[in-house]
C-alpha positions in Angstrom: 18.1 -208.2 115.3 20.0 -205.3 116.8 20.4 -201.7 115.5 22.7 -198.8 116.2 22.0 -195.2 115.2 24.3 -192.2 114.6 22.8 -188.8 113.9 23.1 -185.0 114.6 26.2 -183.3 115.7 28.7 -182.9 112.9 27.1 -185.6 110.7 26.0 -183.6 107.7 27.0 -181.3 104.9 26.0 -178.0 103.3 25.4 -178.1 99.6 23.6 -176.5 96.7 21.2 -178.3 94.3 18.1 -178.1 92.3 15.7 -180.8 91.3 13.5 -181.2 88.2 9.9 -182.4 88.6 6.6 -182.2 86.7 8.3 -180.4 83.8 9.9 -177.6 85.9 13.3 -177.0 87.3 13.3 -175.4 90.7 15.7 -172.6 91.4 19.2 -173.3 92.5 19.3 -173.3 96.3 21.1 -174.9 99.2 20.5 -176.9 102.4 22.3 -177.7 105.6 21.7 -181.4 105.2 21.6 -183.6 108.3 22.6 -187.3 108.1 21.3 -190.2 110.1 22.6 -193.7 109.8 21.1 -196.9 111.2 23.1 -200.2 111.0 21.2 -203.5 111.6 22.6 -206.9 112.4 23.4 -209.4 115.0 25.8 -208.8 117.8 29.5 -209.6 117.2 31.3 -211.9 119.6 32.2 -208.7 121.5 28.5 -207.8 121.9 28.2 -204.8 119.6 26.7 -204.3 116.1 29.4 -201.9 114.8 31.9 -199.6 116.3 30.2 -196.2 116.7 33.4 -194.3 116.4 34.4 -195.9 113.1 31.0 -195.5 111.6 30.9 -191.7 112.5 34.4 -191.3 111.0 33.3 -192.9 107.8 30.2 -190.8 107.5 32.0 -187.6 108.2 34.7 -188.5 105.6 32.1 -189.2 103.0 30.1 -186.0 103.8 33.2 -183.9 103.2 33.1 -184.9 99.6 29.7 -183.1 99.2 30.2 -180.3 101.6 30.0 -176.7 100.2 29.6 -178.0 96.6 26.9 -178.2 94.0 25.4 -181.6 93.7 25.2 -182.4 89.9 22.9 -185.3 88.9 24.7 -186.6 85.8 21.8 -188.9 84.8 19.0 -186.3 84.8 17.1 -186.7 81.6 15.8 -183.1 81.6 19.3 -181.5 81.7 21.7 -181.0 78.9 25.1 -181.4 80.7 28.4 -180.4 79.1 31.7 -180.9 80.7 34.2 -178.2 79.8 37.9 -178.0 80.8 37.3 -175.9 83.8 33.5 -175.9 84.2 30.2 -177.7 83.9 27.4 -176.2 81.8 23.8 -177.2 82.7 20.9 -176.3 80.5 17.3 -177.0 81.4 15.6 -174.7 78.9 16.7 -171.5 77.2 15.9 -169.5 80.3 17.6 -171.9 82.8 21.3 -172.2 82.3 24.2 -172.5 84.7 27.9 -172.5 84.3 29.7 -173.8 87.4 33.4 -174.1 88.1 34.5 -177.8 88.3 36.0 -177.2 91.7 32.5 -176.2 93.0 30.7 -179.3 91.6 30.5 -182.9 92.7 29.2 -185.0 89.8 26.9 -187.7 91.0 25.8 -190.8 89.2 22.1 -190.2 89.9 19.0 -189.0 88.0 18.0 -186.2 90.4 19.6 -184.5 93.4 16.7 -185.4 95.7 17.1 -186.3 99.3 15.9 -189.8 98.4 18.7 -190.3 95.9 21.3 -188.7 98.1 20.3 -191.2 100.9 20.6 -194.1 98.5 24.0 -193.0 97.2 25.4 -192.3 100.7 24.2 -195.7 101.9 26.0 -197.4 99.0 29.1 -195.4 99.7 29.1 -196.3 103.4 28.6 -200.0 102.6 31.6 -199.8 100.2 33.8 -198.1 102.8 32.9 -200.7 105.4 33.7 -203.4 102.9 37.0 -201.8 101.9 37.9 -201.7 105.7 36.7 -205.3 106.1 34.3 -204.1 108.7 30.6 -204.7 109.3 30.5 -208.2 107.7 27.6 -209.2 109.9 25.4 -206.2 109.0 22.1 -207.1 107.3 20.9 -203.5 106.5 21.9 -199.9 106.5 19.3 -197.2 106.6 20.4 -193.6 105.7 18.3 -190.6 106.3 19.0 -187.2 104.6 17.4 -184.3 106.3 16.8 -181.2 104.2 15.0 -179.3 107.0 13.8 -180.2 110.5 10.5 -181.4 108.9 11.8 -183.1 105.8 13.9 -186.3 105.8 14.1 -189.0 103.2 15.3 -192.5 104.1 16.8 -195.3 102.1 17.4 -198.9 103.3 20.1 -200.9 101.7 19.9 -204.7 102.0 23.4 -206.0 102.6 22.6 -209.7 102.7 23.1 -210.1 99.0 26.4 -208.2 99.1 27.6 -210.2 102.1 26.7 -213.5 100.4 28.6 -212.6 97.3 31.6 -211.0 99.1 31.2 -207.9 96.9 30.1 -204.4 98.1 27.0 -202.7 96.7 27.7 -200.5 93.7 28.3 -196.9 94.5 28.0 -194.0 92.1 30.5 -191.3 91.3 31.4 -189.4 94.4 33.2 -186.4 92.9 36.7 -185.2 92.3 38.1 -187.0 95.3 37.5 -190.3 93.6 36.7 -191.9 96.9 33.8 -194.4 96.8 
């Protein structure tokens, strides 16, 4: 099996989030997230796994949806989330409440805005974009790393063999107001 890797440079996004864990809600804060993508598969007849330039363009495009926004985990069981006409209201407990303009929020179909879930969601979105472009049909796996800091990276590996066999892309969650998946 062969593998290609894209990382660093302008592959990333800056975003705000908080996570809930062990009965607490951490304070709202942000990261300059770095993105790393590995694509696995056999060589094409032209002796490459996947076009680097195309993969970088896809990742940059998808990262723009999340850049300079608040990452809202719509399926978080610890949050009361209310969508208003112009804003999102988030309540964790009586002392932790946020009202954020819709234009500043990207609603995500995940349970927590952890680096692990972001890696999973981005892997699914990359796979869907490749499928929509009819590219990467020979790929077997995608591994996406989301780096919060230089010392903290979460990885998710998406098995593409089932999707390839069925001819359907993996499901991807809500990507935000752009509607692009």
